[in-house]
N, C-alpha and C positions, 0 to 999 in steps of 0.2 A: 603186796605192794610195789613200787616201784623199782628199781634200782635205778644209781645216779645215771646208765648208758640209756637207761630206756628215755629219760626224762631229760636227756641231751638231744634223743631223736626228737623226742615232743616239741622242741624251744626250739628247733633249726628248723619246721616242715611251716609251712602255708595251713593257714584256715581258710574256708573259704564260708563267707555268709552272704548267703541268700535273701533278698527282698527288695521290694516293689510297695509303692507307697506313688495312690493315687494326688494329682496337684487340684482334681476339680473332676468336673463332669466330663464324661468322653464327648469326640466330637458329633454331630449327627451323623447320622446311619449314611453308608453307603452302599448304594443299589447300582450303580456304576460308576465305567469311565470320567464317566463328566464331572462327577459327585469328587471321585480318587483328587482327580486333575484340578479342580477347584478348590483342594484342598492345599493341593501342592504350591502352588502358585499363591497362595498365603503363605506357608512356610519358606518356601526355597527363597534364599536371596537374591533379586532378580539383575543386582549389580553383578555375578559371577555366573551367571545361567551360561552367557554366549565365552566363557574366558578359559576355566577348569571345570572335570568333570566330577559330580560328584554322585556316591551310591547312596541313595533313602531307605529303610524298611518300616512301613507302617505295621503295628500292632492291630489287629479285629478282633473283638470279644462276640460272643455270639449271638448277640442281637445286631451286629452286623457293623458295629462302631468301631472309630479310628479311638483305642485308648492310651499309645502314645506312639511316637515317633523317632528315629535315629538313622541319623545322618555315621551312617558307619564308613565310609570313605570317601575322602577328595583326591584324584589322581591329576593329572595333568591335561593339557587342551586334547589328547585325542583317546584317552585310556584314566581304567580307576582298576584298581585290585579291588577282589572280591570276595571275601571271608566267609565260609560257608560257615566255619563255627562261630564265628561272632553274630553274622543274622540270624539263626537259630537259640543262641545264646539270648542274645535281646529278646526273640520270641519265646524262649522259657522264661526269662526272669520277668515278664509282662505278661505271662498267665496269658498268653495269646490263644485264640482259635484256630487262628488263619492267620496272614503275612500278604501282604500287596510288597511289593518290591517297586523303585522307581531309578532313574540317571536320566539324566541330563545327556544332552550333546552340545558340545561348544559350537560346532559346523553349523548344527541348524537342519542337518538332515536327520529327518524325521525313521526311516530305514534300519532297521538295525540287522548289526553285526552277524559275522558267524561267533564272535565271539560271545556278544547279548544272548543268542538263540541257544549258544554251548552252556555258560553259565544257568541261564533262566532252567533248560529239560536237570541241569544238576539239584538247584535248587528244589525245581519239581519234584525229584525224586529224592530226595533228602527229607522233604517236609511231610510228604505220604508215608515215609518211613516210621518217623516220630507222629502219626497223625498231625500235622498240625499244614494244614496244606498251603500251597500257594494258588492265590484268588488272580493274580493279575502280577503285570509287570507292566510298567508306562515307560516309552521313553518320553522325555517333555522338551521341548524348547522354546523361548518367550514365542514363536509364534501357535503351535500349538503341539499334540504330545500322541503317539502311537500304543494301542493297546495291546497286548500280546494276543490275551484273554479275547478281545473283540475281534483279533484275524485268525482266531483258530489256532493262534499258537502255543498253547497252553492246554 
């Protein structure tokens, strides 16, 4: 039997609940960066793509289909904060087999920055550790995209 001090502790700490519910069929299979970019163009707010930088994560199942997406952060005109814990939490909650990362460059410049390469490397390493590989990281603009995987940077 729990004493009153134990009950008080149990009543003051948080309880975590994990759930994920699909809302329909997964998006079509993505087999290339062209497919991923096509999907991103349908979900990205085209009114803000040249205004603020945002970071999006796609959850991929074993059949290489997109099962969920989430914009994990929005920043300013030149940067966005990327928290690896938030990204992998999303992947774990959606039971992802793999993740695809994407962010936009409001400047229109498709070249990855040093910070882009550094966070990608960090996330790839984390994904390997938990057996949830990062398949790609796309930088998108209104005019095009850059795939770090296509360019051998993942």
